[in-house]
C-alpha positions in Angstrom: -36.5 99.5 -64.5 -39.1 102.0 -63.2 -39.7 105.0 -65.5 -40.6 108.6 -64.8 -44.0 108.1 -66.5 -44.8 105.2 -64.1 -43.9 107.5 -61.1 -46.0 110.3 -62.5 -49.0 108.0 -63.1 -48.7 106.8 -59.4 -48.7 110.4 -58.2 -52.1 111.0 -59.9 -53.5 109.0 -56.9 -52.2 111.6 -54.4 -54.8 114.3 -53.6 -54.3 117.8 -52.3 -56.6 117.7 -49.2 -57.7 121.3 -49.6 -58.1 121.6 -53.3 -59.5 118.0 -53.6 -57.7 117.3 -56.9 -54.6 115.2 -57.6 -51.2 116.9 -57.4 -50.3 116.1 -61.0 -53.5 117.7 -62.4 -52.8 120.7 -60.2 -49.3 121.2 -61.6 -47.7 120.6 -58.2 -45.3 118.0 -59.5 -42.5 120.2 -61.0 -39.9 117.6 -61.5 -39.3 113.8 -61.1 -35.6 112.7 -61.2 -34.6 109.1 -61.2 -31.1 107.8 -60.4 -30.2 104.3 -59.4 -32.7 103.4 -56.6 -33.5 106.9 -55.7 -36.3 109.2 -56.9 -36.4 113.0 -56.2 -39.8 114.7 -56.5 -39.9 118.5 -56.6 -43.4 119.5 -55.2 -44.7 123.1 -55.6 -47.1 124.1 -52.8 -49.7 126.9 -53.0 -48.1 128.1 -49.8 -45.1 126.9 -47.7 -47.4 127.4 -44.7 -49.7 124.6 -45.8 -50.6 122.7 -42.6 -51.1 119.5 -44.5 -47.9 119.4 -46.4 -46.5 116.5 -44.3 -49.6 114.4 -45.3 -49.0 115.1 -49.0 -45.3 114.2 -48.7 -46.2 110.9 -46.9 -48.8 110.1 -49.5 -46.2 110.7 -52.3 -43.7 108.3 -50.6 -46.5 105.7 -50.1 -47.5 106.0 -53.8 -44.0 105.5 -55.0 -43.4 102.5 -52.7 -46.5 101.0 -54.4 -44.6 101.2 -57.7 -41.3 99.8 -56.4 -40.7 99.2 -52.7 -36.9 99.4 -53.1 -37.0 103.1 -54.2 -35.8 105.7 -51.8 -37.9 108.9 -52.2 -36.8 112.4 -51.4 -39.5 115.2 -51.7 -38.2 118.8 -52.1 -40.8 121.5 -51.3 -41.0 124.8 -53.2 -43.7 127.5 -53.5 -45.7 128.1 -56.6 -45.4 131.3 -58.6 -48.4 133.6 -58.8 -49.1 132.3 -62.3 -49.0 128.7 -61.1 -51.3 129.5 -58.2 -53.8 131.2 -60.5 -53.9 128.1 -62.7 -54.1 125.6 -59.8 -56.8 127.6 -58.1 -58.8 128.3 -61.2 -61.6 125.9 -60.2 -61.5 127.0 -56.5 -62.8 130.6 -56.7 -64.7 131.4 -53.6 -68.3 132.4 -54.2 -69.2 135.8 -52.9 -71.1 135.7 -49.7 -74.7 136.9 -49.7 -73.9 140.0 -47.6 -70.6 140.9 -49.2 -72.1 143.3 -51.8 -73.6 145.4 -49.0 -70.4 145.5 -46.8 -67.7 148.2 -47.0 -64.8 147.5 -44.6 -61.7 149.8 -44.7 -59.3 147.8 -42.5 -59.2 144.2 -41.3 -56.9 143.5 -38.4 -56.3 140.0 -37.0 -55.2 139.5 -33.4 -53.0 136.5 -33.3 -51.0 134.5 -30.8 -48.9 131.3 -31.0 -50.6 129.7 -28.0 -53.6 129.9 -25.8 -53.8 131.7 -22.4 -52.0 134.9 -23.4 -55.1 137.1 -23.3 -55.5 137.4 -27.1 -59.3 137.8 -26.9 -59.0 140.4 -24.2 -56.6 142.4 -26.4 -59.0 142.1 -29.4 -61.9 143.3 -27.2 -59.8 146.2 -25.8 -58.7 147.2 -29.3 -62.2 147.2 -30.7 -63.4 149.3 -27.7 -60.5 151.8 -28.0 -61.1 152.3 -31.7 -64.8 152.8 -31.1 -64.0 155.5 -28.5 -61.9 157.2 -31.1 -65.0 157.6 -33.2 -64.5 154.6 -35.6 -67.3 152.2 -36.7 -65.9 148.9 -35.5 -66.8 145.2 -35.9 -65.4 142.2 -34.0 -65.4 138.8 -35.6 -64.8 135.9 -33.1 -63.0 133.3 -35.3 -62.3 131.1 -32.3 -65.1 128.7 -33.2 -64.4 126.0 -30.5 -63.5 128.5 -27.7 -65.6 131.6 -28.3 -65.4 134.2 -25.5 -66.1 137.5 -27.1 -70.0 137.6 -26.5 -69.5 137.0 -22.8 -67.1 139.9 -22.5 -69.6 142.3 -24.1 -72.7 140.8 -22.4 -74.3 139.8 -25.7 -76.7 137.0 -26.6 -78.4 136.1 -29.8 -78.5 137.6 -33.2 -80.9 138.1 -36.1 -81.4 137.6 -39.8 -82.2 139.9 -42.7 -82.8 139.3 -46.4 -79.2 140.4 -47.0 -77.6 138.1 -44.4 -76.9 137.4 -40.8 -77.1 140.4 -38.5 -74.3 140.9 -36.0 -75.1 141.6 -32.4 -74.5 145.2 -31.4 -72.8 146.1 -28.1 -73.8 149.0 -25.8 -71.3 151.3 -27.4 -72.2 150.3 -31.0 -69.5 147.6 -31.7 -70.9 145.0 -34.2 -70.0 141.4 -33.0 -70.4 138.0 -34.6 -69.5 134.7 -32.8 -70.6 131.1 -33.0 -71.8 131.5 -29.4 -74.5 134.0 -30.6 -76.0 131.2 -32.7 -76.1 128.5 -30.1 -79.2 127.7 -28.1 -77.1 127.0 -25.1 -74.0 129.2 -24.6 -72.3 126.3 -22.8 -72.9 123.9 -25.7 -69.6 122.5 -27.1 -68.8 123.0 -30.7 -67.3 119.7 -31.7 -66.5 120.2 -35.4 -63.7 119.1 -37.7 -61.5 121.5 -39.6 -63.7 121.9 -42.8 -66.8 122.9 -40.8 -64.8 125.4 -38.7 -63.3 126.9 -41.9 -66.8 127.1 -43.5 -68.2 128.9 -40.5 -65.4 131.5 -40.6 -66.0 132.2 -44.3 -69.7 132.7 -43.5 -68.9 135.1 -40.7 -67.0 137.2 -43.3 -69.3 136.9 -46.3 -72.8 136.2 -45.0 -72.8 138.7 -42.1 -74.2 142.1 -42.8 -71.4 144.2 -41.4 -72.3 147.2 -43.6 -69.9 150.2 -43.3 -66.9 149.7 -41.0 -63.7 151.6 -40.5 -62.1 148.6 -38.9 -63.0 144.9 -38.4 -61.0 143.1 -35.7 -60.7 139.4 -36.0 -60.0 137.4 -32.9 -58.1 134.4 -34.2 -57.9 131.0 -32.3 -54.5 130.2 -30.8 -51.9 128.5 -32.9 -51.4 128.1 -36.6 -54.1 125.5 -37.5 -56.9 125.3 -40.1 -59.0 128.2 -38.7 -56.1 130.6 -38.7 -55.0 129.5 -42.2 -58.6 130.0 -43.4 -58.7 133.6 -42.2 -55.3 134.4 -43.8 -56.2 132.7 -47.1 -59.8 133.8 -47.4 -60.1 137.3 -45.9 -58.3 140.4 -47.2 -56.3 141.3 -44.1 -54.7 144.7 -43.6 -52.3 143.1 -41.1 -51.9 141.1 -37.9 -51.2 142.1 -34.3 -49.2 139.5 -32.3 -49.8 139.0 -28.6 -47.3 137.3 -26.3 -46.5 137.2 -22.5 -43.1 137.5 -20.7 -42.6 133.7 -20.6 -39.9 132.4 -23.0 -42.2 129.7 -24.1 -44.8 132.2 -25.3 -42.1 134.1 -27.1 -40.9 131.0 -28.9 -44.5 130.1 -30.1 -45.3 133.7 -31.2 -42.3 133.5 -33.4 -43.9 130.5 -35.1 -47.1 132.6 -35.6 -45.0 135.4 -37.1 -43.4 132.9 -39.5 -46.9 131.8 -40.7 -48.0 135.4 -41.3 -44.8 136.1 -43.3 -45.1 132.9 -45.3 -48.6 134.0 -46.4 -47.4 137.6 -47.0 -49.5 139.2 -44.3 -48.0 142.4 -42.8 -47.2 142.2 -39.1 -48.3 145.5 -37.5 -46.5 144.9 -34.2 -46.2 143.0 -31.0 -48.0 143.5 -27.7 -46.8 141.9 -24.5 -49.7 141.1 -22.2 -49.6 140.3 -18.5 -46.3 142.0 -18.4 -46.5 142.9 -14.7 -49.0 143.4 -11.9 -49.0 146.7 -10.0 -49.2 146.6 -6.2 -52.3 148.5 -5.1 -50.6 149.7 -1.9 -47.1 150.8 -3.0 -47.4 150.9 -6.8 -44.4 148.6 -7.3 -44.4 146.6 -10.5 -44.2 142.9 -9.8 -43.2 140.7 -12.7 -45.4 137.7 -12.1 -44.3 135.8 -15.2 -40.7 136.8 -15.1 -38.5 139.3 -16.8 -40.0 141.0 -19.9 -38.6 139.7 -23.2 -40.8 141.9 -25.4 -38.0 144.1 -26.7 -35.8 141.2 -27.8 -38.7 139.3 -29.3 -39.9 142.3 -31.3 -36.3 143.0 -32.4 -35.8 139.4 -33.5 -39.0 139.5 -35.5 -38.2 142.9 -36.9 -41.5 144.5 -35.8 -42.5 147.4 -33.6 -43.2 146.7 -29.9 -46.6 148.3 -29.5 -46.6 148.3 -25.7 -46.9 146.3 -22.5 -50.2 145.6 -20.7 -50.3 144.9 -17.0 -52.2 142.1 -15.4 -55.3 143.9 -14.0 -58.0 142.1 -11.9 -60.5 144.8 -12.9 -60.2 143.8 -16.5 -60.9 140.2 -15.6 -63.9 141.2 -13.6 -65.3 143.4 -16.3 -64.9 140.6 -18.9 -66.7 138.1 -16.6 -69.7 140.3 -16.1 -70.0 141.5 -19.8 -68.7 145.0 -19.2 -65.4 145.1 -21.0 -66.5 148.4 -22.7 -66.5 150.1 -19.3 -62.9 149.2 -18.6 -60.5 152.1 -19.1 -56.7 151.9 -19.4 -54.2 154.6 -19.8 -51.8 151.9 -21.1 -53.9 150.6 -23.9 -55.1 153.8 -25.5 -51.6 154.7 -26.8 -51.3 151.1 -28.2 -54.6 151.5 -30.1 -53.4 154.8 -31.5 -50.1 153.3 -32.6 -51.9 150.4 -34.4 -54.1 153.0 -36.2 -51.0 154.8 -37.3 -49.2 151.6 -38.5 -52.0 149.7 -40.2 -51.4 149.5 -44.0 -53.9 151.2 -46.2 -53.9 148.3 -48.7 -55.3 144.9 -47.9 -53.8 141.6 -48.9 -55.3 139.7 -51.8 -56.7 136.4 -50.4 -55.4 133.2 -51.9 -59.0 131.8 -52.2 -61.4 134.5 -53.3 
């Protein structure tokens, strides 16, 4: 007859991929219940949004099969209390970046989408530009390591180094920008990195870049809810996130997943922007709904967040981005959106899980 102690001993071989310690040592195994040929394991995660929880569950089942192949394993997932997290993460305190003591950043806003192709980077660039025009000191961190586009939009190349850390590039209007593309010898070079390297680069862009005094730092997140997005939400003290979607129902479905991730990690959602909402006929001014009927109102209502506004599909914006002149683009539609974001952004920042 298999005992609880034998099961617990087998689970010491199951490692948390992020914390690199076994789940028993981390206090993640809350309960083991044996009955007949069934075993139920209650597993406490540091966050229910953990992208690797399926791997941990599969590893648990595999470890228990190694004890007795006839056992049927059920893994129930719960989230750790703050006290349990503090204990588990005790050996995982993030070291302060070399530039952090010299940085003073009032608000950190992440621009997020559930999928690619919704114009998230354009929205991030427009938001940074609009806030700069309002007199703020603004920074823009391009966290899309494998698909960076921000430097091209602002016509920027290269960066520098100081004794205090990496120096961001500065746009023509004074926006401070950091992106992996500023560090590559060839702007067309592909960044073929695995998750840990990407996460490390993002942490460096936060802690090793000399941002100095900023009113607002905008973070352009990569699409989806993968490692890079999780790193930002767990490592950087965010004020909130702005969600970007398009009229397509598919985009609306995926942005709901992104909203779920933010909520699971206790990150405030400032609001929703619908991009590419329509195109305006240059001859008659009629609005043509290229991607179908707008679902922004119902999506925002379902998420319980404000609809910040709708942005039209504008060929001029595309042209300005291509030639590095996004700062020269003006929009009577986006200015009110930026004002609304300024009004809604929380004063307090979230406490990162790591750091």
